[in-house]
DRENTORKOL-3810 file (N, C-alpha, C; in nm, 4 decimals):
REM DRENTORKOL-3810
@n.u->0.0857; n.v->-0.1183; n.w->-0.0001; ca.u->-0.0003; ca.v->0.0003; ca.w->0.0002; c.u->0.0890; c.v->0.1237; c.w->-0.0002
@n.u->0.0615; n.v->0.2151; n.w->-0.0906; ca.u->0.1396; ca.v->0.3379; ca.w->-0.1001; c.u->0.0858; c.v->0.4447; c.w->-0.0058
@n.u->0.1735; n.v->0.5354; n.w->0.0316; ca.u->0.1340; ca.v->0.6458; ca.w->0.1182; c.u->0.0347; c.v->0.7337; c.w->0.0444
@n.u->-0.0765; n.v->0.7718; n.w->0.1108; ca.u->-0.1756; ca.v->0.8587; ca.w->0.0448; c.u->-0.1146; c.v->0.9948; c.w->0.0082
@n.u->-0.1403; n.v->1.0390; n.w->-0.1134; ca.u->-0.0874; ca.v->1.1674; ca.w->-0.1620; c.u->-0.1992; c.v->1.2442; c.w->-0.2328
@n.u->-0.1708; n.v->1.3679; n.w->-0.2638; ca.u->-0.2650; ca.v->1.4488; ca.w->-0.3406; c.u->-0.3960; c.v->1.4729; c.w->-0.2651
@n.u->-0.5074; n.v->1.4331; n.w->-0.3266; ca.u->-0.6386; ca.v->1.4564; ca.w->-0.2671; c.u->-0.6663; c.v->1.3668; c.w->-0.1473
@n.u->-0.5789; n.v->1.2689; n.w->-0.1221; ca.u->-0.5964; ca.v->1.1808; ca.w->-0.0069; c.u->-0.4948; c.v->1.2073; c.w->0.1028
@n.u->-0.4133; n.v->1.3089; n.w->0.0869; ca.u->-0.3086; ca.v->1.3393; ca.w->0.1818; c.u->-0.3669; c.v->1.3802; c.w->0.3176
@n.u->-0.2959; n.v->1.3424; n.w->0.4240; ca.u->-0.3370; ca.v->1.3795; ca.w->0.5598; c.u->-0.2183; c.v->1.4508; c.w->0.6266
@n.u->-0.1602; n.v->1.5435; n.w->0.5523; ca.u->-0.0394; ca.v->1.6123; ca.w->0.5981; c.u->-0.0718; c.v->1.7127; c.w->0.7087
@n.u->0.0338; n.v->1.7605; n.w->0.7697; ca.u->0.0194; ca.v->1.8616; ca.w->0.8741; c.u->-0.0455; c.v->1.9877; c.w->0.8183
@n.u->-0.0087; n.v->2.0240; n.w->0.6970; ca.u->-0.0675; ca.v->2.1419; ca.w->0.6322; c.u->-0.2182; c.v->2.1241; c.w->0.6125
@n.u->-0.2605; n.v->2.0046; n.w->0.5669; ca.u->-0.4039; ca.v->1.9788; ca.w->0.5495; c.u->-0.4766; c.v->1.9868; c.w->0.6843
@n.u->-0.4209; n.v->1.9229; n.w->0.7864; ca.u->-0.4868; ca.v->1.9205; ca.w->0.9179; c.u->-0.4988; c.v->2.0596; c.w->0.9778
@n.u->-0.3936; n.v->2.1410; n.w->0.9617; ca.u->-0.3981; ca.v->2.2787; ca.w->1.0115; c.u->-0.5026; c.v->2.3605; c.w->0.9350
@n.u->-0.5020; n.v->2.3471; n.w->0.8038; ca.u->-0.6006; ca.v->2.4177; ca.w->0.7222; c.u->-0.7427; c.v->2.3753; c.w->0.7539
@n.u->-0.7616; n.v->2.2464; n.w->0.7793; ca.u->-0.8947; ca.v->2.1966; ca.w->0.8138; c.u->-0.9422; c.v->2.2615; c.w->0.9431
@n.u->-0.8573; n.v->2.2641; n.w->1.0436; ca.u->-0.8988; ca.v->2.3203; ca.w->1.1733; c.u->-0.9328; c.v->2.4685; c.w->1.1625
@n.u->-0.8540; n.v->2.5425; n.w->1.0861; ca.u->-0.8821; ca.v->2.6852; ca.w->1.0667; c.u->-1.0136; c.v->2.7018; c.w->0.9902
@n.u->-1.0292; n.v->2.6287; n.w->0.8816; ca.u->-1.1503; ca.v->2.6359; ca.w->0.8000; c.u->-1.2737; c.v->2.5963; c.w->0.8832
@n.u->-1.2633; n.v->2.4888; n.w->0.9599; ca.u->-1.3751; ca.v->2.4408; ca.w->1.0395; c.u->-1.4152; c.v->2.5441; c.w->1.1459
@n.u->-1.3155; n.v->2.6060; n.w->1.2089; ca.u->-1.3445; ca.v->2.7098; ca.w->1.3092; c.u->-1.4110; c.v->2.8307; c.w->1.2450
@n.u->-1.3624; n.v->2.8725; n.w->1.1288; ca.u->-1.4229; ca.v->2.9864; ca.w->1.0604; c.u->-1.5658; c.v->2.9544; c.w->1.0147
@n.u->-1.5879; n.v->2.8338; n.w->0.9671; ca.u->-1.7235; ca.v->2.7965; ca.w->0.9279; c.u->-1.8166; c.v->2.7923; c.w->1.0479
@n.u->-1.7635; n.v->2.7547; n.w->1.1617; ca.u->-1.8453; ca.v->2.7498; ca.w->1.2829; c.u->-1.8876; c.v->2.8907; c.w->1.3265
@n.u->-1.7942; n.v->2.9851; n.w->1.3140; ca.u->-1.8222; ca.v->3.1224; ca.w->1.3593; c.u->-1.8950; c.v->3.2042; c.w->1.2522
@n.u->-1.8456; n.v->3.1993; n.w->1.1279; ca.u->-1.8984; ca.v->3.2867; ca.w->1.0245; c.u->-1.9692; c.v->3.2113; c.w->0.9118
@n.u->-1.9903; n.v->3.0826; n.w->0.9288; ca.u->-2.0509; ca.v->3.0026; ca.w->0.8226; c.u->-2.1996; c.v->3.0286; c.w->0.8091
@n.u->-2.2630; n.v->2.9558; n.w->0.7196; ca.u->-2.4061; ca.v->2.9741; ca.w->0.6969; c.u->-2.4878; c.v->2.9245; c.w->0.8157
@n.u->-2.6111; n.v->2.9678; n.w->0.8195; ca.u->-2.7026; ca.v->2.9226; ca.w->0.9233; c.u->-2.7294; c.v->2.7727; c.w->0.9058
@n.u->-2.8134; n.v->2.7187; n.w->0.9909; ca.u->-2.8414; ca.v->2.5745; ca.w->0.9869; c.u->-2.8882; c.v->2.5319; c.w->0.8473
@n.u->-2.8190; n.v->2.4345; n.w->0.7915; ca.u->-2.8523; ca.v->2.3802; ca.w->0.6609; c.u->-2.8825; c.v->2.2315; c.w->0.6745
@n.u->-2.9310; n.v->2.1733; n.w->0.5691; ca.u->-2.9527; ca.v->2.0291; ca.w->0.5711; c.u->-2.8163; c.v->1.9608; c.w->0.5729
@n.u->-2.8091; n.v->1.8395; n.w->0.6251; ca.u->-2.6792; ca.v->1.7699; ca.w->0.6318; c.u->-2.6105; c.v->1.7543; c.w->0.4956
@n.u->-2.6861; n.v->1.7462; n.w->0.3888; ca.u->-2.6260; ca.v->1.7295; ca.w->0.2565; c.u->-2.5575; c.v->1.8568; c.w->0.2075
@n.u->-2.6043; n.v->1.9723; n.w->0.2519; ca.u->-2.5510; ca.v->2.0987; ca.w->0.2013; c.u->-2.4650; c.v->2.1739; c.w->0.3027
@n.u->-2.4541; n.v->2.1246; n.w->0.4238; ca.u->-2.3772; ca.v->2.1929; ca.w->0.5274; c.u->-2.2273; c.v->2.1744; c.w->0.5035
@n.u->-2.1520; n.v->2.2845; n.w->0.4817; ca.u->-2.0090; ca.v->2.2696; ca.w->0.4523; c.u->-1.9292; c.v->2.2159; c.w->0.5702
@n.u->-1.9721; n.v->2.2431; n.w->0.6943; ca.u->-1.9003; ca.v->2.1886; ca.w->0.8100; c.u->-1.9090; c.v->2.0382; c.w->0.8143
@n.u->-2.0255; n.v->1.9818; n.w->0.7876; ca.u->-2.0427; ca.v->1.8367; ca.w->0.7888; c.u->-1.9627; c.v->1.7725; c.w->0.6767
@n.u->-1.9657; n.v->1.8341; n.w->0.5574; ca.u->-1.8872; ca.v->1.7806; ca.w->0.4459; c.u->-1.7380; c.v->1.7834; c.w->0.4761
@n.u->-1.6892; n.v->1.8926; n.w->0.5371; ca.u->-1.5479; ca.v->1.9028; ca.w->0.5710; c.u->-1.5096; c.v->1.7979; c.w->0.6755
@n.u->-1.5953; n.v->1.7772; n.w->0.7736; ca.u->-1.5677; ca.v->1.6785; ca.w->0.8781; c.u->-1.5645; c.v->1.5363; c.w->0.8210
@n.u->-1.6555; n.v->1.5053; n.w->0.7286; ca.u->-1.6561; ca.v->1.3730; ca.w->0.6664; c.u->-1.5291; c.v->1.3515; c.w->0.5842
@n.u->-1.4858; n.v->1.4536; n.w->0.5120; ca.u->-1.3630; ca.v->1.4430; ca.w->0.4329; c.u->-1.2430; c.v->1.4235; c.w->0.5241
@n.u->-1.2389; n.v->1.4961; n.w->0.6359; ca.u->-1.1310; ca.v->1.4816; ca.w->0.7330; c.u->-1.1266; c.v->1.3392; c.w->0.7868
@n.u->-1.2421; n.v->1.2872; n.w->0.8250; ca.u->-1.2488; ca.v->1.1511; ca.w->0.8795; c.u->-1.2096; c.v->1.0463; c.w->0.7750
@n.u->-1.2475; n.v->1.0673; n.w->0.6481; ca.u->-1.2108; ca.v->0.9753; ca.w->0.5419; c.u->-1.0589; c.v->0.9711; c.w->0.5245
@n.u->-0.9977; n.v->1.0901; n.w->0.5202; ca.u->-0.8525; ca.v->1.0959; ca.w->0.5036; c.u->-0.7809; c.v->1.0374; c.w->0.6247
@n.u->-0.8346; n.v->1.0640; n.w->0.7459; ca.u->-0.7732; ca.v->1.0099; ca.w->0.8667; c.u->-0.7758; c.v->0.8586; c.w->0.8661
@n.u->-0.8883; n.v->0.7990; n.w->0.8290; ca.u->-0.8990; ca.v->0.6534; ca.w->0.8234; c.u->-0.8048; c.v->0.5941; c.w->0.7178
@n.u->-0.7924; n.v->0.6610; n.w->0.6044; ca.u->-0.7003; ca.v->0.6148; ca.w->0.5003; c.u->-0.5563; c.v->0.6200; c.w->0.5514
@n.u->-0.5226; n.v->0.7269; n.w->0.6216; ca.u->-0.3892; ca.v->0.7406; ca.w->0.6783; c.u->-0.3631; c.v->0.6329; c.w->0.7839
@n.u->-0.4608; n.v->0.6067; n.w->0.8698; ca.u->-0.4459; ca.v->0.5026; ca.w->0.9719; c.u->-0.4288; c.v->0.3646; c.w->0.9087
@n.u->-0.5027; n.v->0.3383; n.w->0.8029; ca.u->-0.4906; ca.v->0.2088; ca.w->0.7339; c.u->-0.3511; c.v->0.1965; c.w->0.6737
@n.u->-0.2986; n.v->0.3035; n.w->0.6153; ca.u->-0.1641; ca.v->0.3011; ca.w->0.5589; c.u->-0.0609; c.v->0.2761; c.w->0.6684
@n.u->-0.0768; n.v->0.3444; n.w->0.7842; ca.u->0.0165; ca.v->0.3266; ca.w->0.8964; c.u->0.0131; c.v->0.1824; c.w->0.9466
@n.u->-0.1062; n.v->0.1245; n.w->0.9604; ca.u->-0.1188; ca.v->-0.0120; ca.w->1.0086; c.u->-0.0536; c.v->-0.1094; c.w->0.9102
@n.u->-0.0717; n.v->-0.0830; n.w->0.7820; ca.u->-0.0105; ca.v->-0.1679; ca.w->0.6786; c.u->0.1419; c.v->-0.1563; c.w->0.6837
@n.u->0.1920; n.v->-0.0351; n.w->0.7037; ca.u->0.3352; ca.v->-0.0127; ca.w->0.7086; c.u->0.3973; c.v->-0.0820; c.w->0.8306
@n.u->0.3257; n.v->-0.0827; n.w->0.9432; ca.u->0.3754; ca.v->-0.1489; ca.w->1.0648; c.u->0.3777; c.v->-0.2999; c.w->1.0497
@n.u->0.2825; n.v->-0.3542; n.w->0.9740; ca.u->0.2727; ca.v->-0.4997; ca.w->0.9613; c.u->0.3795; c.v->-0.5580; c.w->0.8673
@n.u->0.4427; n.v->-0.4749; n.w->0.7883; ca.u->0.5449; ca.v->-0.5259; ca.w->0.6953; c.u->0.6771; c.v->-0.5466; c.w->0.7627
END
């Protein structure tokens, strides 16, 4: 399994940007939206997807 890169990267830069973006959306984002259109929920799901991919890569790397 190769290390996730590009749109699947879970780098420090991505994590920092996510936290800043998530905080700004919480303070200045749109009012309550449906779960399908809420940018905070979409950002959180993308973060969790990348985190799980990174964890799977780490577990695979440890097992070799």
